[in-house]
Each structure stands twice: as structure tokens, then as C-alpha cells.
LUMNU-428243 format. One record per residue: x, y, z of N, C-alpha, C, O in turn; residue number from 0; residue in one letter. Coordinates in nm, 4 decimals. Example, Ala and Ser with C-alpha at 12.3 -4.5 7.8 and 13.67 -1.06 7.14 Angstrom:
<timi n_x="1.3190" n_y="-0.5690" n_z="0.7800" ca_x="1.2300" ca_y="-0.4500" ca_z="0.7800" c_x="1.3200" c_y="-0.3300" c_z="0.7800" o_x="1.4236" o_y="-0.3319" o_z="0.8465" seq="0" type="A"/>
<timi n_x="1.2850" n_y="-0.2250" n_z="0.7080" ca_x="1.3670" ca_y="-0.1060" ca_z="0.7140" c_x="1.2900" c_y="0.0030" c_z="0.7870" o_x="1.3409" o_y="0.1138" o_z="0.8039" seq="1" type="S"/>
//
This chain:
<timi n_x="3.4492" n_y="9.9702" n_z="-9.5385" ca_x="3.4732" ca_y="10.0887" ca_z="-9.4601" c_x="3.5523" c_y="10.1921" c_z="-9.5389" o_x="3.5286" o_y="10.3121" o_z="-9.5247" seq="0" type="M"/>
<timi n_x="3.6444" n_y="10.1479" n_z="-9.6203" ca_x="3.7229" ca_y="10.2431" ca_z="-9.7004" c_x="3.6342" c_y="10.3220" c_z="-9.7961" o_x="3.6627" o_y="10.4381" o_z="-9.8253" seq="1" type="R"/>
<timi n_x="3.5253" n_y="10.2593" n_z="-9.8457" ca_x="3.4340" ca_y="10.3302" ca_z="-9.9341" c_x="3.3649" c_y="10.4441" c_z="-9.8591" o_x="3.3465" o_y="10.5530" o_z="-9.9134" seq="2" type="E"/>
<timi n_x="3.3272" n_y="10.4182" n_z="-9.7347" ca_x="3.2658" ca_y="10.5227" ca_z="-9.6523" c_x="3.3651" c_y="10.6358" c_z="-9.6315" o_x="3.3288" o_y="10.7529" o_z="-9.6413" seq="3" type="V"/>
<timi n_x="3.4893" n_y="10.6020" n_z="-9.6032" ca_x="3.5925" ca_y="10.7031" ca_z="-9.5803" c_x="3.6118" c_y="10.7902" c_z="-9.7040" o_x="3.6278" o_y="10.9118" o_z="-9.6931" seq="4" type="A"/>
<timi n_x="3.6102" n_y="10.7287" n_z="-9.8198" ca_x="3.6301" ca_y="10.8042" ca_z="-9.9435" c_x="3.5139" c_y="10.8997" c_z="-9.9684" o_x="3.5350" o_y="11.0116" o_z="-10.0152" seq="5" type="A"/>
<timi n_x="3.3930" n_y="10.8576" n_z="-9.9380" ca_x="3.2772" ca_y="10.9430" ca_z="-9.9628" c_x="3.2606" c_y="11.0500" c_z="-9.8553" o_x="3.2026" o_y="11.1553" o_z="-9.8818" seq="6" type="S"/>
<timi n_x="3.3096" n_y="11.0252" n_z="-9.7372" ca_x="3.2920" ca_y="11.1177" ca_z="-9.6257" c_x="3.4065" c_y="11.2171" c_z="-9.6152" o_x="3.3880" o_y="11.3281" o_z="-9.5652" seq="7" type="Q"/>
<timi n_x="3.5209" n_y="11.1795" n_z="-9.6604" ca_x="3.6396" ca_y="11.2607" ca_z="-9.6380" c_x="3.7113" c_y="11.2052" c_z="-9.5175" o_x="3.6546" o_y="11.2008" o_z="-9.4083" seq="8" type="G"/>
<timi n_x="3.8320" n_y="11.1635" n_z="-9.5346" ca_x="3.9033" ca_y="11.1003" ca_z="-9.4245" c_x="4.0428" c_y="11.1585" c_z="-9.4110" o_x="4.0934" o_y="11.2280" o_z="-9.4991" seq="9" type="S"/>
<timi n_x="4.1021" n_y="11.1275" n_z="-9.2979" ca_x="4.2371" ca_y="11.1725" ca_z="-9.2668" c_x="4.3157" c_y="11.0520" c_z="-9.2160" o_x="4.2717" o_y="10.9832" o_z="-9.1239" seq="10" type="E"/>
<timi n_x="4.4299" n_y="11.0270" n_z="-9.2749" ca_x="4.5148" ca_y="10.9167" ca_z="-9.2306" c_x="4.5664" c_y="10.9448" c_z="-9.0900" o_x="4.5982" o_y="11.0588" o_z="-9.0563" seq="11" type="E"/>
<timi n_x="4.5746" n_y="10.8398" n_z="-9.0081" ca_x="4.6336" ca_y="10.8495" ca_z="-8.8753" c_x="4.7437" c_y="10.7448" c_z="-8.8645" o_x="4.7634" o_y="10.6663" o_z="-8.9573" seq="12" type="T"/>
<timi n_x="4.8150" n_y="10.7425" n_z="-8.7538" ca_x="4.9221" ca_y="10.6450" ca_z="-8.7351" c_x="4.8714" c_y="10.5015" c_z="-8.7378" o_x="4.9446" o_y="10.4108" o_z="-8.7775" seq="13" type="D"/>
<timi n_x="4.7468" n_y="10.4799" n_z="-8.6961" ca_x="4.6951" ca_y="10.3440" ca_z="-8.6826" c_x="4.5812" c_y="10.3114" c_z="-8.7773" o_x="4.5340" o_y="10.1977" o_z="-8.7779" seq="14" type="Y"/>
<timi n_x="4.5361" n_y="10.4047" n_z="-8.8560" ca_x="4.4236" ca_y="10.3826" ca_z="-8.9458" c_x="4.3831" c_y="10.5131" c_z="-9.0106" o_x="4.4613" o_y="10.5738" o_z="-9.0837" seq="15" type="G"/>
<timi n_x="4.2598" n_y="10.5569" n_z="-8.9837" ca_x="4.2127" ca_y="10.6836" ca_z="-9.0377" c_x="4.0999" c_y="10.7379" c_z="-8.9512" o_x="4.0456" o_y="10.6666" o_z="-8.8669" seq="16" type="F"/>
<timi n_x="4.0653" n_y="10.8633" n_z="-8.9723" ca_x="3.9545" ca_y="10.9242" ca_z="-8.9002" c_x="3.8589" c_y="10.9891" c_z="-8.9988" o_x="3.8962" o_y="11.0262" o_z="-9.1100" seq="17" type="S"/>
<timi n_x="3.7359" n_y="11.0016" n_z="-8.9551" ca_x="3.6316" ca_y="11.0673" ca_z="-9.0330" c_x="3.5805" c_y="11.1870" c_z="-8.9545" o_x="3.5707" o_y="11.1823" o_z="-8.8319" seq="18" type="L"/>
<timi n_x="3.5481" n_y="11.2936" n_z="-9.0253" ca_x="3.4895" ca_y="11.4140" ca_z="-8.9654" c_x="3.3610" c_y="11.4473" c_z="-9.0403" o_x="3.3463" o_y="11.4123" o_z="-9.1574" seq="19" type="R"/>
<timi n_x="3.2689" n_y="11.5144" n_z="-8.9737" ca_x="3.1433" ca_y="11.5491" ca_z="-9.0406" c_x="3.1604" c_y="11.6617" c_z="-9.1412" o_x="3.2498" o_y="11.7454" o_z="-9.1288" seq="20" type="P"/>
<timi n_x="3.0741" n_y="11.6620" n_z="-9.2398" ca_x="3.0630" ca_y="11.7770" ca_z="-9.3285" c_x="2.9926" c_y="11.8863" c_z="-9.2496" o_x="2.9011" o_y="11.8560" o_z="-9.1730" seq="21" type="E"/>
<timi n_x="3.0316" n_y="12.0120" n_z="-9.2654" ca_x="2.9738" ca_y="12.1200" ca_z="-9.1839" c_x="2.8213" c_y="12.1309" c_z="-9.1904" o_x="2.7575" o_y="12.1710" o_z="-9.0930" seq="22" type="P"/>
<timi n_x="2.7641" n_y="12.0958" n_z="-9.3034" ca_x="2.6191" ca_y="12.1111" ca_z="-9.3189" c_x="2.5407" c_y="11.9831" c_z="-9.2921" o_x="2.4205" o_y="11.9790" o_z="-9.3183" seq="23" type="D"/>
<timi n_x="2.6056" n_y="11.8778" n_z="-9.2401" ca_x="2.5357" ca_y="11.7500" ca_z="-9.2229" c_x="2.5725" c_y="11.6789" c_z="-9.0927" o_x="2.6108" o_y="11.5620" o_z="-9.0968" seq="24" type="A"/>
<timi n_x="2.5622" n_y="11.7453" n_z="-8.9771" ca_x="2.6002" ca_y="11.6781" ca_z="-8.8521" c_x="2.5094" c_y="11.5601" c_z="-8.8176" o_x="2.5576" o_y="11.4605" o_z="-8.7638" seq="25" type="P"/>
<timi n_x="2.3821" n_y="11.5683" n_z="-8.8465" ca_x="2.2911" ca_y="11.4580" ca_z="-8.8148" c_x="2.3258" c_y="11.3338" c_z="-8.8966" o_x="2.3230" o_y="11.2220" o_z="-8.8451" seq="26" type="A"/>
<timi n_x="2.3580" n_y="11.3539" n_z="-9.0227" ca_x="2.3972" ca_y="11.2412" ca_z="-9.1077" c_x="2.5250" c_y="11.1772" c_z="-9.0548" o_x="2.5374" o_y="11.0548" o_z="-9.0549" seq="27" type="R"/>
<timi n_x="2.6208" n_y="11.2592" n_z="-9.0094" ca_x="2.7448" ca_y="11.2059" ca_z="-8.9541" c_x="2.7174" c_y="11.1267" c_z="-8.8265" o_x="2.7772" o_y="11.0210" o_z="-8.8063" seq="28" type="F"/>
<timi n_x="2.6291" n_y="11.1751" n_z="-8.7406" ca_x="2.5952" ca_y="11.1013" ca_z="-8.6186" c_x="2.5398" c_y="10.9639" c_z="-8.6518" o_x="2.5736" o_y="10.8655" o_z="-8.5859" seq="29" type="N"/>
<timi n_x="2.4546" n_y="10.9565" n_z="-8.7538" ca_x="2.3999" ca_y="10.8261" ca_z="-8.7959" c_x="2.5107" c_y="10.7362" c_z="-8.8507" o_x="2.5125" o_y="10.6159" o_z="-8.8248" seq="30" type="R"/>
<timi n_x="2.6025" n_y="10.7954" n_z="-8.9261" ca_x="2.7151" ca_y="10.7190" ca_z="-8.9798" c_x="2.7998" c_y="10.6622" c_z="-8.8667" o_x="2.8375" o_y="10.5450" o_z="-8.8707" seq="31" type="L"/>
<timi n_x="2.8301" n_y="10.7432" n_z="-8.7662" ca_x="2.9109" ca_y="10.6963" ca_z="-8.6525" c_x="2.8400" c_y="10.5821" c_z="-8.5810" o_x="2.9034" o_y="10.4828" o_z="-8.5454" seq="32" type="V"/>
<timi n_x="2.7105" n_y="10.5949" n_z="-8.5598" ca_x="2.6338" ca_y="10.4872" ca_z="-8.4956" c_x="2.6444" c_y="10.3581" c_z="-8.5774" o_x="2.6639" o_y="10.2504" o_z="-8.5212" seq="33" type="E"/>
<timi n_x="2.6316" n_y="10.3689" n_z="-8.7093" ca_x="2.6411" ca_y="10.2516" ca_z="-8.7966" c_x="2.7804" c_y="10.1899" c_z="-8.7909" o_x="2.7950" o_y="10.0680" o_z="-8.7817" seq="34" type="R"/>
<timi n_x="2.8830" n_y="10.2758" n_z="-8.7966" ca_x="3.0212" ca_y="10.2282" ca_z="-8.7921" c_x="3.0472" c_y="10.1544" c_z="-8.6605" o_x="3.1124" o_y="10.0500" o_z="-8.6600" seq="35" type="V"/>
<timi n_x="2.9974" n_y="10.2074" n_z="-8.5506" ca_x="3.0167" ca_y="10.1408" ca_z="-8.4208" c_x="2.9414" c_y="10.0089" c_z="-8.4160" o_x="2.9930" o_y="9.9101" o_z="-8.3636" seq="36" type="M"/>
<timi n_x="2.8192" n_y="10.0058" n_z="-8.4702" ca_x="2.7405" ca_y="9.8821" ca_z="-8.4719" c_x="2.8078" c_y="9.7732" c_z="-8.5542" o_x="2.8002" o_y="9.6557" o_z="-8.5185" seq="37" type="D"/>
<timi n_x="2.8733" n_y="9.8101" n_z="-8.6631" ca_x="2.9334" ca_y="9.7129" ca_z="-8.7535" c_x="3.0775" c_y="9.6762" c_z="-8.7169" o_x="3.1354" o_y="9.5852" o_z="-8.7762" seq="38" type="E"/>
<timi n_x="3.1350" n_y="9.7466" n_z="-8.6198" ca_x="3.2723" ca_y="9.7147" ca_z="-8.5773" c_x="3.2754" c_y="9.5741" c_z="-8.5192" o_x="3.1758" o_y="9.5257" o_z="-8.4655" seq="39" type="A"/>
<timi n_x="3.3886" n_y="9.5105" n_z="-8.5303" ca_x="3.4009" ca_y="9.3741" ca_z="-8.4798" c_x="3.5380" c_y="9.3181" c_z="-8.5086" o_x="3.6386" o_y="9.3678" o_z="-8.4580" seq="40" type="G"/>
<timi n_x="3.5417" n_y="9.2146" n_z="-8.5901" ca_x="3.6679" ca_y="9.1477" ca_z="-8.6218" c_x="3.7530" c_y="9.2256" c_z="-8.7213" o_x="3.8736" o_y="9.2023" o_z="-8.7303" seq="41" type="D"/>
<timi n_x="3.6927" n_y="9.3174" n_z="-8.7960" ca_x="3.7657" ca_y="9.3908" ca_z="-8.8998" c_x="3.8289" c_y="9.5205" c_z="-8.8511" o_x="3.9377" o_y="9.5568" o_z="-8.8957" seq="42" type="D"/>
<timi n_x="3.7620" n_y="9.5905" n_z="-8.7600" ca_x="3.8124" ca_y="9.7210" ca_z="-8.7159" c_x="3.7510" c_y="9.7592" c_z="-8.5814" o_x="3.6519" o_y="9.7010" o_z="-8.5372" seq="43" type="Y"/>
<timi n_x="3.8130" n_y="9.8591" n_z="-8.5176" ca_x="3.7625" ca_y="9.9222" ca_z="-8.3961" c_x="3.7223" c_y="10.0646" c_z="-8.4341" o_x="3.7919" o_y="10.1303" o_z="-8.5115" seq="44" type="I"/>
<timi n_x="3.6114" n_y="10.1120" n_z="-8.3803" ca_x="3.5656" ca_y="10.2493" ca_z="-8.4025" c_x="3.5678" c_y="10.3246" c_z="-8.2696" o_x="3.5060" o_y="10.2821" o_z="-8.1720" seq="45" type="A"/>
<timi n_x="3.6393" n_y="10.4359" n_z="-8.2671" ca_x="3.6507" ca_y="10.5170" ca_z="-8.1459" c_x="3.6009" c_y="10.6588" c_z="-8.1749" o_x="3.6758" o_y="10.7404" o_z="-8.2286" seq="46" type="L"/>
<timi n_x="3.4754" n_y="10.6891" n_z="-8.1398" ca_x="3.4222" ca_y="10.8215" ca_z="-8.1669" c_x="3.4605" c_y="10.9212" c_z="-8.0579" o_x="3.4879" o_y="10.8830" o_z="-7.9442" seq="47" type="P"/>
<timi n_x="3.4619" n_y="11.0491" n_z="-8.0942" ca_x="3.4756" ca_y="11.1569" ca_z="-7.9969" c_x="3.3526" c_y="11.2453" c_z="-8.0087" o_x="3.2964" o_y="11.2608" o_z="-8.1172" seq="48" type="T"/>
<timi n_x="3.3117" n_y="11.3023" n_z="-7.8984" ca_x="3.1911" ca_y="11.3833" ca_z="-7.8953" c_x="3.2229" c_y="11.5306" c_z="-7.9174" o_x="3.3351" o_y="11.5760" o_z="-7.8950" seq="49" type="T"/>
<timi n_x="3.1227" n_y="11.6027" n_z="-7.9612" ca_x="3.1389" ca_y="11.7461" ca_z="-7.9801" c_x="3.1065" c_y="11.8229" c_z="-7.8521" o_x="3.1066" o_y="11.9460" o_z="-7.8523" seq="50" type="D"/>
<timi n_x="3.0790" n_y="11.7520" n_z="-7.7436" ca_x="3.0455" ca_y="11.8155" ca_z="-7.6170" c_x="2.8983" c_y="11.8503" c_z="-7.6052" o_x="2.8529" o_y="11.8972" o_z="-7.5008" seq="51" type="G"/>
<timi n_x="2.8254" n_y="11.8278" n_z="-7.7104" ca_x="2.6817" ca_y="11.8555" ca_z="-7.7112" c_x="2.6039" c_y="11.7275" c_z="-7.7304" o_x="2.6016" o_y="11.6406" o_z="-7.6432" seq="52" type="G"/>
<timi n_x="2.5406" n_y="11.7170" n_z="-7.8449" ca_x="2.4541" ca_y="11.6019" ca_z="-7.8710" c_x="2.5033" c_y="11.5128" c_z="-7.9832" o_x="2.4306" o_y="11.4239" o_z="-8.0274" seq="53" type="T"/>
<timi n_x="2.6250" n_y="11.5347" n_z="-8.0304" ca_x="2.6700" ca_y="11.4558" ca_z="-8.1443" c_x="2.8170" c_y="11.4218" c_z="-8.1383" o_x="2.8825" o_y="11.4361" o_z="-8.0350" seq="54" type="G"/>
<timi n_x="2.8673" n_y="11.3764" n_z="-8.2517" ca_x="3.0066" ca_y="11.3359" ca_z="-8.2657" c_x="3.0810" c_y="11.4362" c_z="-8.3534" o_x="3.0233" o_y="11.4953" o_z="-8.4447" seq="55" type="Y"/>
<timi n_x="3.2098" n_y="11.4548" n_z="-8.3247" ca_x="3.2883" ca_y="11.5434" ca_z="-8.4095" c_x="3.3973" c_y="11.4705" c_z="-8.4858" o_x="3.4617" o_y="11.5284" o_z="-8.5732" seq="56" type="D"/>
<timi n_x="3.4186" n_y="11.3422" n_z="-8.4529" ca_x="3.5181" ca_y="11.2619" ca_z="-8.5242" c_x="3.5016" c_y="11.1165" c_z="-8.4813" o_x="3.4562" o_y="11.0872" o_z="-8.3707" seq="57" type="R"/>
<timi n_x="3.5389" n_y="11.0273" n_z="-8.5704" ca_x="3.5475" ca_y="10.8860" ca_z="-8.5347" c_x="3.6770" c_y="10.8324" c_z="-8.5930" o_x="3.7068" o_y="10.8516" o_z="-8.7109" seq="58" type="V"/>
<timi n_x="3.7535" n_y="10.7648" n_z="-8.5080" ca_x="3.8779" ca_y="10.7013" ca_z="-8.5493" c_x="3.8477" c_y="10.5558" c_z="-8.5840" o_x="3.7791" o_y="10.4864" o_z="-8.5090" seq="59" type="F"/>
<timi n_x="3.8991" n_y="10.5102" n_z="-8.6978" ca_x="3.8817" ca_y="10.3723" ca_z="-8.7425" c_x="4.0192" c_y="10.3065" c_z="-8.7397" o_x="4.1125" o_y="10.3540" o_z="-8.8045" seq="60" type="I"/>
<timi n_x="4.0317" n_y="10.1980" n_z="-8.6650" ca_x="4.1579" ca_y="10.1256" ca_z="-8.6539" c_x="4.1375" c_y="9.9844" c_z="-8.7045" o_x="4.0721" o_y="9.9043" o_z="-8.6378" seq="61" type="I"/>
<timi n_x="4.1921" n_y="9.9518" n_z="-8.8212" ca_x="4.1791" ca_y="9.8162" ca_z="-8.8762" c_x="4.2496" c_y="9.7141" c_z="-8.7864" o_x="4.3513" o_y="9.7442" o_z="-8.7241" seq="62" type="P"/>
<timi n_x="4.1943" n_y="9.5947" n_z="-8.7812" ca_x="4.2516" ca_y="9.4883" ca_z="-8.6990" c_x="4.3232" c_y="9.3820" c_z="-8.7811" o_x="4.3266" o_y="9.2656" o_z="-8.7411" seq="63" type="L"/>
<timi n_x="4.3794" n_y="9.4189" n_z="-8.8930" ca_x="4.4485" ca_y="9.3189" ca_z="-8.9756" c_x="4.5956" c_y="9.3211" c_z="-8.9590" o_x="4.6660" o_y="9.2424" o_z="-9.0224" seq="64" type="D"/>
//
């Protein structure tokens, strides 16, 4: 997950980090959020927020270690 954060651009939070979409690639970010949520489990929790339309504007990643 940290590799995804490094390639996407991330922001540290109190409990982990968050990812935001690149301005020119919202569809790619939506697919990334779907993948991150599908792969969440014993390692981390993924909490996405919506843009109020048809996609996501941020996803918070909280490690469970």
C-alpha cells in the first residue's frame, strides 16, 4: 500500500495517510479506491469519501498494526 501512496501522492494523517486523485485522472483514482477497498482486511482499513457526484475525492488508509 505504501508503494501506491508514493506513486499517487499521499498526505500523512494522525492515524495513517490519505490519497487524493490527480486532477486529470479521476476515473483512474476511482478504480484505485475500489481496488484498495477490495484488498483491505487484516493489514489496513480504507475509508473513502465521495465527491458528491459519481466518484471519490479522497481515501483514508489506516494501518492495523
